[in-house]
Phi, psi and omega in degrees: 000133175270111189290341174276356183283178181297143178257149176290163183307320184292345180257001181271077188248137170271099185291337177295317178294315179301317183294321185277345174287325178285152179302127178264122181273128186223138164246125191221143165261126180236128178242135171240143177210162177263138174240195180274138180304323182292334177292313179299315180300325184289335187261358185264119171287152170294146011267011179288149178226158179296147172281178183296331183238134182280069186266137176245138179238128180238118180240130174237128193215153170259128189239136173233123175240132183305131179088001179231152174295150175300151178213165176264146183214149176215154178222127177241109190222158173248150179284136182216176175219151174235105189064237180268354184271125176260142178198194180251139175249106182287130173268336190207123181228072181291145179225154184267354180232149178297322183297320179292323179295305188291320180298312182292320181292314188280331181273311187255343186085019180291140182278064187271149176219153176287139178202171174260124185234132176235131172230110186236137173228126177236102187058246181258004179267129183234131173224134179219136184219154170233124176240139178212125175053042176087002180242131170273116189264325183222135173219125175241132178219137178182184179234138176291127183257348179154172183285155171233159180287120177299140178290161175293164175308139188210165174241119177253141183249136168242144181259127177235157171244119181261118179198169174231154171291140179291138184293339180265008178078014185271005179137229181229161183246139165049056182282139177224147169275129182242137170268121168263111185256122184251112179269112192240139173236119182270128176263334183204140173218131180225147177276148177233137169258118185189202186226154172236130176235137180246127178265160181264153178199143179292336183262332183228076190278057180298335181296341177292338180271080194295148179271118176260322181202119172292135179248333177193151167224129182222160169243135179221159168235125186211167175237138188224140167242137185249136175233132177245142176209147179285128178270315179191158172283146185237135175300136182302325183295338176291329187262338186306320179291350186245006182301328181297342177297330184262321187254138178289134173273094188295340177300330179294332180287337181279342182283149175302143183219155176288174177301144180306139180280133173244130180244000000 
């Protein structure tokens, strides 16, 4: 059998969909904070609009999916709405494995990039970091102060834009707004007293989403099933000014730069 050859129908499986339908086991540090309303408005492509509160959510997590090695994952998002539906719009979704990056980007349109992610817990001490291309971008450090009431089972929505760059350089092809729906069951939730620090980088400028007020830091253990669906087709001109959110501008790497920032 030539393994690069055509596969029969029963073998034509999207393993990303299969993996995300099964419960995904996660241990996560989640930080929420308030930023400036004008910052949130500046980063949202149409048809997304700012939510009532300029809330930012930062999640750093250890992920286990049946049949795959464990990996690190993070999500840096701002709260947005599409019509009456409120959800999170991720600006940055670093992952520690190539398989997680390519599966999520190509199937759901998630803005994933490879990075080094650490989520460590020693008794009640928690440290979580994201490093990418010589820059430490996110650092959370704190101590668990006690239990919190786990929320009821819930569905959380993230907004993605699924598109590709046009091969002739003329823009992007076939853009759609996608709802990523996360069906979550919390097994444990604990409060953390700690800090969040954002580092600067020319390619991943999370530091621009300034911290005005920390609102919560938590540790959780949960199980999640993910469902993706197309919400609507989007005019390419709405997304063209924001394509750089997903793709690295490699010209920036050629410019002289200061020593990498460590936070």
